[in-house]
C-alpha positions in Angstrom: 26.2 5.0 -7.7 23.2 3.7 -9.4 21.1 0.6 -10.0 19.9 -0.7 -13.5 16.7 -2.2 -14.3 17.8 -5.3 -16.1 14.3 -7.0 -16.3 10.7 -6.3 -15.4 7.9 -8.8 -15.4 4.9 -6.8 -14.1 4.8 -3.2 -12.7 7.5 -1.4 -10.8 6.9 2.2 -9.1 9.3 4.6 -7.3 7.4 5.2 -4.1 8.0 7.0 -0.7 5.7 7.9 2.1 3.9 10.2 -0.2 3.1 14.0 -0.3 0.3 14.5 2.4 -1.1 18.0 2.9 -2.1 18.9 -0.5 -5.6 17.9 -0.8 -6.7 21.5 -0.9 -5.1 21.6 -4.2 -6.7 18.4 -5.4 -3.6 16.3 -5.0 -3.8 13.1 -2.9 -1.0 11.9 -0.7 0.0 8.7 -2.7 3.0 6.9 -1.7 3.6 3.4 -0.8 0.6 1.1 -1.0 1.9 -0.8 2.1 3.7 1.9 4.2 4.8 -0.6 6.8 6.9 -2.8 4.4 8.5 0.1 2.7 9.5 1.5 6.2 10.9 -2.0 7.0 12.9 -2.2 3.9 14.4 1.2 4.6 15.3 0.2 8.1 17.0 -3.0 6.9 19.5 -0.8 4.9 19.7 2.1 7.4 17.6 4.6 5.6 15.2 7.3 6.9 11.9 5.7 6.8 10.5 7.7 4.1 13.5 7.1 1.7 12.5 6.2 -1.9 12.3 2.9 -2.7 10.9 0.5 -5.5 7.2 -0.9 -5.3 7.1 -4.3 -7.2 4.1 -6.1 -8.4 5.5 -9.1 -10.3 9.2 -9.9 -10.9 12.2 -7.8 -11.2 16.0 -8.3 -11.7 18.4 -5.4 -11.0 22.3 -4.9 -11.7 24.4 -2.9 -9.4 26.4 -0.4 -11.2 28.9 -0.1 -8.2 28.9 -1.6 -4.8 25.3 -1.1 -2.9 23.3 -2.5 -0.2 19.9 -3.8 -0.8 16.9 -5.4 1.3 13.4 -6.4 0.5 10.4 -6.4 2.4 6.7 -6.9 1.9 5.6 -10.2 -0.2 9.2 -11.0 -0.4 11.9 -10.6 2.1 15.4 -10.4 2.2 17.9 -9.2 5.0 20.2 -6.3 4.0 22.7 -7.7 1.1 25.6 -5.9 -0.6 25.9 -6.4 -4.1 29.3 -5.7 -5.9 29.5 -3.7 -9.1 28.1 -5.8 -11.8 26.4 -8.1 -9.5 22.6 -8.8 -10.0 19.7 -9.6 -7.8 16.4 -11.0 -8.9 13.1 -10.6 -7.2 10.7 -13.6 -8.1 7.0 -13.6 -8.0 5.8 -14.1 -4.5 4.1 -17.1 -3.3 2.0 -15.0 -0.9 1.2 -11.4 -0.8 1.3 -9.0 -3.7 3.8 -6.1 -3.3 7.7 -6.1 -2.7 9.6 -3.2 -1.7 13.2 -2.9 -2.5 15.0 -0.4 -0.6 18.8 0.5 -1.4 21.2 2.1 1.0 20.7 5.9 0.5 17.6 5.7 -1.2 16.5 6.7 -4.9 17.9 10.0 -6.0 14.6 10.7 -8.1 13.2 14.0 -8.9 10.5 15.4 -6.4 7.1 16.7 -7.1 5.7 18.8 -4.1 8.5 17.3 -2.1 7.9 13.5 -2.9 9.3 11.0 -5.4 6.1 8.9 -5.2 4.4 7.9 -8.4 0.7 8.7 -8.2 -1.0 6.5 -10.7 -4.4 8.4 -10.9 -3.2 11.9 -11.5 0.3 11.1 -13.1 2.3 13.0 -10.7 5.8 11.8 -10.0 8.1 9.7 -11.9 7.1 7.4 -14.6 6.7 3.6 -14.0 10.0 2.1 -14.2 11.1 0.0 -17.4 13.7 -2.4 -18.3 17.0 -0.4 -18.9 16.2 2.5 -16.5 19.4 3.7 -14.4 18.3 4.7 -11.1 20.6 7.1 -9.2 21.3 6.5 -5.5 21.0 9.2 -2.9 22.0 10.1 0.5 18.6 9.5 2.4 20.3 8.0 5.3 19.3 7.1 8.7 20.7 5.5 12.0 23.2 2.8 10.9 22.2 1.1 14.0 18.9 0.0 12.5 20.6 -2.0 9.7 19.2 -5.4 9.7 16.7 -5.1 12.7 13.7 -3.2 10.9 13.5 -0.6 13.8 10.5 1.7 13.3 8.8 -0.3 10.4 5.4 -0.4 11.8 2.6 2.0 10.5 -0.4 2.0 12.9 1.1 -0.7 15.1 -1.1 -1.1 18.2 -4.4 0.1 16.6 -5.9 -3.2 16.6 -5.9 -3.9 13.2 -5.4 -7.6 13.4 -4.5 -8.2 9.7 -5.0 -11.9 9.5 -6.7 -14.6 10.8 -3.5 -16.4 12.3 -2.9 -18.5 9.3 -0.7 -16.0 7.4 0.9 -14.3 10.4 4.1 -13.7 8.8 5.5 -10.4 10.2 9.1 -10.7 8.8 8.3 -8.1 6.0 6.8 -5.6 8.0 3.0 -6.2 7.4 1.6 -9.7 8.2 1.0 -11.3 4.8 -2.6 -12.6 4.2 -3.8 -16.1 5.2 -7.0 -17.7 4.0 -8.9 -14.8 5.5 -7.9 -11.3 5.9 -9.5 -9.4 8.7 -9.7 -5.7 8.2 -10.4 -3.4 11.4 -12.5 -0.5 10.6 -13.7 2.8 12.3 -17.0 4.3 11.7 -17.3 6.5 8.6 -18.9 9.7 8.5 -21.9 8.5 6.5 -22.4 5.2 8.4 -26.0 6.0 8.5 -26.4 5.4 4.8 -26.3 1.7 5.2 -29.7 0.3 6.3 -28.0 -2.5 8.2 -24.3 -2.4 8.9 -24.4 -5.7 10.4 -24.5 -7.2 6.8 -20.9 -5.4 6.4 -19.4 -7.5 9.3 -21.4 -10.6 9.0 -20.5 -11.5 5.6 -17.3 -12.5 3.8 -16.2 -10.5 0.6 -13.7 -11.3 -2.2 -11.1 -8.9 -3.5 -12.3 -8.2 -7.0 -10.0 -8.5 -10.3 -10.5 -4.7 -11.0 -8.5 -3.6 -7.9 -5.4 -1.4 -7.9 -3.5 1.4 -6.2 -6.5 3.6 -6.7 -9.1 1.4 -5.0 -10.1 -2.3 -4.3 -13.5 -3.6 -5.3 -15.2 -6.3 -3.4 -17.6 -9.0 -4.4 -20.1 -10.4 -1.8 -23.4 -9.7 -0.2 -24.7 -6.2 -1.1 -25.4 -3.8 1.4 -29.0 -2.0 1.1 -29.1 1.8 1.5 -31.1 3.3 4.1 -31.7 6.2 1.8 -32.2 4.6 -1.5 -35.3 6.5 -2.3 -33.7 10.0 -1.9 -33.1 11.7 -5.0 -29.7 11.9 -6.3 -26.3 11.3 -4.4 -24.3 13.3 -1.7 -22.3 16.4 -2.8 -18.6 15.3 -3.2 -17.1 14.9 0.0 -13.2 14.4 1.0 -11.8 11.2 0.9 -8.9 9.4 2.9 -7.0 6.4 2.1 -8.9 3.2 3.6 -12.3 4.9 3.0 -14.9 2.2 2.5 -17.4 3.6 0.0 -21.1 2.3 -0.7 -21.8 3.0 -4.3 -25.5 2.0 -5.7 -24.5 -1.6 -6.3 -24.1 -2.1 -2.5 -20.8 -3.6 -3.0 -18.0 -1.9 -1.0 -15.2 0.0 -2.5 -11.8 0.6 -0.7 -9.7 3.4 -1.6 -6.1 3.0 -1.7 -2.9 5.2 -2.0 -3.9 7.0 -5.1 -7.4 7.6 -4.3 -9.3 10.6 -5.6 -9.3 13.6 -3.3 -13.3 13.6 -3.2 -16.1 11.4 -4.0 -19.9 11.5 -3.9 -20.7 8.1 -2.6 -21.2 7.8 1.2 -18.3 6.4 3.2 -19.5 4.1 5.9 -16.3 2.9 7.5 -12.5 3.8 7.2 -9.7 1.1 7.5 -7.1 1.4 10.2 -3.6 2.3 9.0 -2.5 -1.5 9.5 -5.4 -2.9 7.7 -4.9 -0.6 4.7 -1.4 -1.8 4.5 -2.6 -5.5 4.8 -5.0 -4.9 2.1 -2.5 -3.6 -0.1 -1.0 -7.4 0.0 -4.1 -9.0 -0.9 -4.4 -10.5 -4.5 -7.6 -10.9 -6.5 -9.9 -13.7 -5.1 -8.6 -13.1 -1.4 -11.5 -13.6 1.2 -11.7 -10.6 3.6 -14.1 -9.8 6.4 -14.6 -6.4 8.5 -14.5 -6.0 12.1 -15.4 -3.0 14.2 -12.6 -1.0 16.1 -13.0 2.4 18.1 -16.5 3.8 19.2 -19.4 2.5 16.8 
């Protein structure tokens, strides 16, 4: 069985839940930018949570080469649907959110690198970005058929107090609440929180997602934070980074690292997003208003 990409308007990548555990080799985890929505899509077709699917930014049309079951989650949602051989399905540009996840029953049978089918856009590891005309083989990465249609086990970081939206956009049908007018991002303290002169500025102000944002990181525009150690010579020696790290560069405007973040960085990490907040940020378009709020022990 296979699925053919008939039309692509934007970018589509093969993604699973990544390749964690290789930071000592200089390799980041990568994987779906919005993990909860990939899990949701997989649950809708009865796959294992980490089965490989398609992460879509833009529009997509696929054609079934044989009968297949498909579901969508994230910015676009669609319950499990069976496509007959030759039948097509279109994914339009979403009205809200940014990334849509397409799961097919059995998952994509794509070559693995270090055990993962994820495309890492920073290092180039994993499958090449998808193109119109690509034919994608379907595998046997199956889960419990009883989960088909109910999205069981889709959450990532559920109950961690992330509170992804201000309520205006609390649409949980796709696994991750889609952003409303204001996206609230819950953060834990970072290892270098003391490098900010006044952390209250981070929580008092409103920021906007910048145009220069992608799977590697999100640049924010807003009130800059002064550094408490601005007079010190040089920067920190490079330290480890994780998904959701909030870095404070010399400009004072926070940068938040995403799924394809570098393994190390030299600017101080003043906060770290919760897993649910990192998923929610992956659905934020340029211009989206965001604010930070504390969670955990500060």
